[in-house]
N, C-alpha and C positions, 0 to 999 in steps of 0.2 A: 455401489452396486455395479456389477460388470455390464458392459453394453449389451443390449439384447435381452436382458432379463427384466421382466416387469413383475410387479407384485399385484396380485389379486387376492385381496384380504390378507392372509399371511401365507398363501401358498404361491411360491414363485412359479411364474410361467416362462419357460424358455422358448424364445422364438427363433433362435439360430437354425435349428433343423428345418423349420418351416421356410425360412428365407433361402437356405441352401437348396432345398428341393425345388422351390420356385425358380431359382437362378438356373439350375440344371435343365429344367423343363424349358425355360426360356432360351437356354443355350442351344438345345436340340432343334428348336424351331428357328433360331438364328442361323445355325449351320445349314439347315435345309434351305433357308431362304438365300443365304449368301451363295450357295453352290449352284445357283441358277436353276432351281427346280421349276420356276415358273415357265421357262422356255422348253421344258422336257415333258414327255408324255406322263400321264398320271401314274402308270406302273412304276416308272423310274422315281418319281417323287415319293411313292410309298416305300420303295426299297431303301432310298436314302433316309427316310424318316425312321425305318426300322433299324438301320445301321446306327443312326444317332441314338435311338432309344436303347439298343443293346449296349452301346458305349457308356451311356449314363447309368445303366443297370449294373454293368461291370465295375463301375467305379467304386472304390472302398466307401463304406458308409462314414458319414461325419462322426468324429469322436464325441461321445456324450459330454456335456458341459456339467461340471460339478457345481452344485449350489451349496455353499457352506452356510452353516447356521448363522454366522455372523454377518452374511450378506442380507438377511432378513431383517428389516428394520421394525423395531417395536414402536408403535405410534406414541406410547407413553414416554419411552426413552428419547424419541426425537423431540417431543414437546419439552422435555426436561433439559435436553442439550441446547435447544434454541431459546429457551426462556431467558429473560434478562436477569442479570445478577441481582441477588437480594440487596436491599438497601444496606448501608453501613450501620453498625450497631449504634444505638443512641448512647452517647456518652453520658455517664452518670454524673450527677451534680457533684463537684468536688466537695470534700468534707471541709466544713468551716472550722477553722481553728480559732478558738476564743480563749484568751488567757484566763486562768483560773480567778485572778483578782477581779475580772469583770463578770465572769460567769456565776459566782456565788450570789452577788447582789441581784442579778437577773432572775435566778431561780427563786430566791427569797420574795421578790416582788411578785413574780407570777403566782407563787403558792398563796400569798396573802390576798391577791386580787381574785383568784378563783374561789377561795374558801377561807373566810376569817379564821376558822379553826385550824388552819395550817400555818398561820403566821408565826407561831412559836416553834416550829419544826427546826432542828439544827441542820445546817447545810454546809458541807465541806466539798472541796473538789481538788483532783490531781490529774493533770493531763486529760481533761474532758470527762473523767469518771466521777460522777457526783454522788456523794453519800448523804442519804437522809437518815436522821436518827431522832429519837425522841418518842413521846406518847401522844396518841390521838384517841378521840372518843369512840371511833368505830372503824371496822375494817374497810367500809366504803371510802373513808378518808384516806386510807393507806393506798387504795387503788387509784383515787383521784390524784394524790401526790405523785405517784409513779408516772401516771399518764401526762400530767401537766409538766413534769421535769423532763420527760423523754421528748417532748415536742419543742423544746427550746433549742435553737441553733447553737451548735457547739458542744452539746452534750452527746458524748459517744456512748455512755453506759450509765445506768442508774443502779447504785447499790442501795436498795431500800431496806433500811434496818428499823423502820417504824414499828411500833407495837401498840396494841389496843390497851387502854387504861382499865 
């Protein structure tokens, strides 16, 4: 923001013209004081003051100061610019790679532990994709087998081909 421009709400207030007028007025008084007015009669002081006033009145007016829109600071933008940076993203848990030879027995044990009716389900695996196949008594058991299998670490995907008997 340029010197001498203050913000009141969102309307900029330019104080340079006020400062310049005050300095010119003070200059006229200073010129009158330095010229020895105190030792001269009152008429002479008035004449010198009038000459100083005419000199300040004849001076060209101060050029207007342009206030650009970008000089006006939006409080929300200022808060956003001065806010601390966001925390770094939370790293995702790395994918667990479990060999298929270990994954198949884990899935079979989890299915049997969860529901005895799922113990006879056929399980195969290739690169973390587990295929369930066979027959079960109800559709609820198909959903249970899907859920239990998907919760085992190392299972990337479940290919559920179970059917109701």
